[in-house]
N, C-alpha and C positions, 0 to 999 in steps of 0.2 A: 574436437579440435584441440591442438596443443594449448597449453597454458601460456599466457603472455606475461612477460616480466613486468613487475610493478614499476612505477616511475622511479622510485628510489633505487630499486635493484638495478634497473637499466643505467641509472646515472653512474653507478660504480664502474660499469663497462666503458661508458663514454669518457669519464674523466681519467681513465687509465692510459698511461703512455710509458715509454721506456724508463723514465725516472720515477714514476709513481705507480708501480704495480699494486692493484687493489685487492690483494689477498691477505688474509690474517692467518695466524697459526701460532706455532711455538714448538717447544721441545719438552718432553716429559722423560724423567729418568725412572728406570725400573730395576728392581732386583729380581733376577731370574729364579724360577722355581727349581727344586732339586733336579728335575729331569732336564733342565735347560730350556732355552727358547731360541727359535730360529725363524728365518724368513718364511718358510713353508707354513709354520704354525700361525704366523700373523696373517698370511694370505687366506688360510683356511678360516680363521676367525672372522675376517672381513666378509668373506663369502656368506657366512652364516648370518651376520648382522646387517648387511647392506639393505635387506628388504625394509628395515626400519627407517632408512633414509633414501627413498626412491629417487630423489633429485640427483643423487650421486651417480646414477646411471644415465643421466640425461645431459645433453649438451645444448649450447645456445645456437639458434638458427636465426639469421637475419631475415627480415622481410624485404622482398625486392624493392628497390628504389628508396628504402628506408622511410616508407610512408607510415610506419607504425613501429612500436617497440618490438624487439625480438621476442621469440617464443622458445619454450623448452621442448625439445624433441628427444625421444629415446635414441641412444647411441647404438646403432646396429653393430658397431665394431667393439662394443664395450668388453674390456678385458681387465679384471682386477689386477693381474700381475703387471700390467703396464703402469698402473697408478701406484702400486706398492713396490718400492725399490729397496735395494740393499746397499749399505755402505759400511766402511770400517775406518777407524782412526789409526794412523800410524803410531808406533810406540813413541812416547809412553802412554798415549791415550788420555791426556789431561783434560780438565774442564776447559782450559783456554783453547785447546784444539777443537773440542766439541763446539764451542761458541763460534769459532771461525768457520766451521763447516755449516752451522746453522745460518750464519750471515750469508754465505755464498748460495746456499739453497734458497733462502728467502728472497734473494736479489733477483732470481730468475723468474720471468713472467710465466704464467701457466699457458698451456697449449689451448687456444681458443677452439680448435677443431674437435676437442674431446671434453668429457666432463671436467669441470674446473676444480680439480683437487689432486693432491699428491701426498704420499706418505713414504717416509724413509725409516728403515730399521738400521740403526747405527750401532755397530758392535765395536769391541776393542777398547772400552773404557778401562782405565787403569785399576779400578776397584772391582772389576768383574761384573759390573752392571752393564746395562745397555740403554739406549735412548731411542725414542720414536719422535721424529720430526714430522709435523703435519702442516699442510697448507690447504686452505679452502678460500675460494674467491668470495668476496662479500656479497656478490649477487646470488651466490648459491645458498648462503645461510640467511634466510629471509626473516629477519626480526626475531622477537622473543619466542615465537611459537615454533621456530625451526630448531632442528637438532643437528649438531655437527657430528661427523662420523666418528671423531675421536671419543665423543661422549658415549656412544652406544657400545664401544669396545670394553668399557669398564664394568666390573661387577663389585658388589659390596663384600664378597667373600672370595677365598681362594678357589672355591669350586666354580668352574666355568659353567655358565648356563648354556646348555646346548640348544640351539635353535635350528629347526629344520629349514634348510634353504628353500626358497620358493622356486616354482617352475617359471621364472620370468622369461618372457619373450618380447623383444622390442616391437613396439607398434610401428607400422609403416610410416615413413617420414612424409609429411604433406608436400605436395608440389608447389611451385611458385604461384600457380593460379589459385590454389586453395588458400595459400597464405594471403594473397592479395584480396581474395573474396572475404576472408574473415576480418580483414582490416577495414573494409568499406563501412560497416556500422560505426566505427570509431572516427573515420574521416568525415563522413557525411554531415554530422551536426556541426562541424567546425571548418567549413570551407575556407574561411579567412586564414585560419591557422595553417591549413595545408598549403595555401598559396604562399604564406610567409616561409614555410619550410623549403619550398622550391627556390625561393629567392635567397635562402640561407646566407650566402656570402655578403649580401648587401643589407640584410635586415638588421636594424638596431635592436640588440637583445634587450636593452633596457626598456623599450616600449612594450615588448611582450611581457616583461616582468611587471610593469605597471598594470597591464590588463589583468594579470593573475593575482594582484595584491589582495583583492577582496576575498580570494579563496584560500589565502595562506596567512592566517592570523599571526603566526610566529615571526613573520617577516619584520614586523614592527620591533620586536625584541632584538632581532638580529641587526636591524638598522641602528638601534640605540648603541649596541656594542661597537659597530663600525665607527660611529661618531665619536667614540672614546677609545681610540686605538691603544694597544699595549705598547710597552717600551720596545725600542729596537735592541735586539740582543744577538749574540752569536747563534742562538737557536733558530733564527729566522733569516735564512740565506738560501740562495739557489742550491738545489741538491742534484746529485748525479744518480747513476744507475746502481752503484754498489753500496752495500750496507755493512755495518758492524753490529754485533750482538754481544751483550754482556749480562751477567746475572748477579743477583745479590740475594742472600738468605737472611731473613729476619724471623723472629719468633713472636707468635701471638701473645705469649705470656709477657714479654717485655712491653709490648704495646698496651696490654691491659694494665700493667703497672703505671704507665704514663697516664693513661686515661683516668685511672682511679685517683691519682694524685692531683691532676690539673683539670679534670672534667672533660666534657665533650664525648665523642664517640671514637671507636677504633678507627674509623675512616678519617676523622679529624686528626688523630695521632699520626696516622700514616702520612697524611698530607703535610703535617708539620715536620716530620722527619725528612721528607723529600724536599721541602722548602729549605731546610737547613743545609741539605746536601747541595742544592742548586746555588745557594748563597756562597758556600765555600768554593764550589767549582768556578763560579764567576770571578771570585777573588784570586784564584790561582791563575786566571787568565788576565789579571790586571784590570778587570771590569769593575766599575763602581758598584758598591753595595751599601749605599747611604740610607739613612733613616727615611722611610717613605717610599723607597724603591720597591717595585712590584714586578712579578711575572704573572701573566694571565694563563690559567690552565682551563682547558675544556674537559669537563667530566661527564661522560655519557652516563645517563641514569635511566631507570625504568619508572614511568609514571602511569598512573591509572587513567583510563579513558572512560568517561561515563557512557552509559547505554545510549543516551540520545545522540552522542557523537559518532558511535559506531553503527547504530541501527540494529543492534542485537543486545546481548547481555553485557556489553561493555568488554573491557579487556585491558591490555597493556600495550605500550609502544615505547620505543627508545627515544628519549629526548636527551637534553644535555643542559648543563649549567656552566656558566663562566665564573671562576673563582680567582680572585687576585691573591697570589701567594706573596706574603710580606718578606721578600728576600733581604730587605734593608733592615729588618729588626734583628738585633744581636741576641736577644734573650729568647731561648727556645720555648719557654713557658708562655711568653707573650705571643709568640708566633702561633702557638696552638690555640690560644684564646681568641686571637683575631680570626683565624680560619673557622673555628667552631661558631663564632658569632655570625660570620657570613653565611655559612651553610644553614644555620638555624633560621636566619631571616629569609633566605631563599625558599626554604621548605615551607615556612608559614605562609608566604605570599604566593607559593606555587609559580615563582617567577623563573621558569626555565626557558632557555633558548633552545628551540627545537633543532635537533641535529639535522633533520630533514627540511628545515625551513627554507633553505635556498635551493637545494637540489630538486625539491618538489615543485618549485615555481614552474618549471618547464614541463611538468607532468601532464598538463592539459594539452600540450601541443604534439605534433608528430615528432619522430625520433630525431630528425635533423636539428630542429630547434631545441629539443631537449638536450642534445649533445652540447650545444653552445651554452645553454643555461647552466648545465652541470659543470662545465669548465669554468664559467664565471664563479660558481660557488666554490670550487676547489681553490681558486686563486685568492679567495678571501682569507685564507688561513693566516697569512702574515699580517693582515689588517685587523683580525678579530682576536686571535689568541696566539700565545707563544709555543705551547706544547699541549699534547693530549695525555691525560692520565686516566687509565681504566683500572678499576678495582672490582674483582669478581669474588664474592665469598664462595668457597667450596666446602665440601663435606669435612667435618672434623673427625673423621674415622678413616682407616686405610681403605683404599680401593685397589682392585686387582684387574689385570688384563691376562686372561688365560693362565691364571695362577701366579703371575708375576706382580709383585707388590709395587705400586707407584710410590716413589719416594719424594718426588718434587715435580712441579710443572711451571714452566716459565713462558708467558705469552710474548708474541711479537706483533705489535699493533702497527699497521701500515702507516707510512708517512704520506703527507700531501705536499703539494708544491710550496716551497718556502718554509717548510717545517722540517728541522733536522733531528728532532728527538721526539720519541713517544715512549711512555712508560706504562707497562702493564703489570698488574699485580694479581696474584691468586693466593687466597688463604686456603690452606689444606692441611689437615691432620696436625694442627698445632704450629704450623709454619706459615710464613708469608713470603712468597717467592716472587721476586721482582725481575722483570725482563726489560732491559734497556735496549731499544732498537733505534739506531742512528744512521745518518748519512756517513759514509766511510771517510770522506775527506773533511767534512765540516766538524766532526767530533772524533778526530784521531786520538784524542785523549779521553776516550770513554772510560778507560781503566781508572783514571783519576776521579771521575764521577762515581765509579763503584766504591772507591775508598771513601769518598765524601759521604755516601749514603751510610756506610758502616760507622764512620766517625760521628755523623749526625745522630744516629741511634744511641751511640755511647754518650754523646753530649746531653741528650734528652734524659737518659737514665741518671747521669751525674747531677743534672739539674734537679731531678726528683729527689736524689739522696740529700743534696744540700738543703732543699726545702724541708725535708723531714727532720734533718738535724737542727735547723733553725727553729722549727716548731717545737721540738723537744726541749731545746734550750730556753725558748720563751716560756713554755709550761713549767720547766724547772725553776726559772727565775720567779715566776708568779707564785709557785708553791713556797719557795724560800721566803719571799716577801710576806706571804700570808702567815707563815710560822713566826716571823719576827713580830708581826702585829698582834699575834695571839697573846692575851694576858696570861701571866703566870699564876 
């Protein structure tokens, strides 16, 4: 029988609407090989590699009457060419034009009647390079063990690894009767939950949440966060259907210099730079940035799960931690130290707020109740945190796609209701590439934020240089004093 979506994966479908499409993705820039690169070559490569990601040939099928979560079924109409499309920038093919195209492509929801992914080859960049924009629904990429299709297209050398395509044939799609029959074992042990699902419109979701509290330990941590709401900011407003996308390039070497001088980790240094940028951006809007003011960021992280919790050899899951960014602190070195202290404390105490804490509450119930619970969870964003920041370490060596060298990769992290900005970072081959994904109307000044990120990095490096000069002066003064005290 078909595989049923997990509670968390299904929740991404249920919380999706016109203003909050739940796909993630981004754009990668490539330098073409001597022989060039075209759409046919990309399609051919995907046909070779798609057997490594079989879910990308499946679509979501709802169970009749929504008595259980949807299932994955093979798409009998699957056509790679439908999902891999071609576009081109008008002259001059600037980075700003590329970012505008990315924003428009990412704003469009995916077709639910087909496998939930798309890819675009974008030609016409002014430097002779090309870009690949990818979109994959969060329900499709199932946790840390899953692989995104963009990942399997890359090779560590210019030589393309040729993989023989499989003789895939779609399995027959189950009938409605078969889907209902397979759902019976899930419904039978929970007749009360099934009854509540039928009553859907009049059921108090909070009562179902209370009944599930014992099964969701991380709800307590989430409740504590809700009890201490973040500040109200321009980042937490109603959002629309359209997006903006902007990018910033940083260097890993600069961040290492900052870490060496002030301590902490590379991740701490990155967060300190972003904190300084957000502080400056708020001030350009006339928002207060006084001592003690904070923005709360949700940082997804990977945490180990012991064997006794998983019933096997253990593993990983995606969790998250809430970090207060000290935007009221004027000294960049102090900002870094405050962030480093928070993350060190959280790490030692393993005090992470589970990203699936709320959406999994409804996982015990039929899909109708799960839909309501997931929407409650998505509405908590403005009450719990101001923005999402993801930081993914990538390989520090060049990667290639069919002989084309990848130069940069910028993520686009989806927004939820009441959240107008998400920031994604990828470190790759000596660079740190930042993708700023925003609501089009709420952050019409995203270019100002881009400048603020660059200025914050410069401010951090200048603060490092001042610190070093002060230390040298102090040492020089101490040496001169010692020489004066030395008897002749």
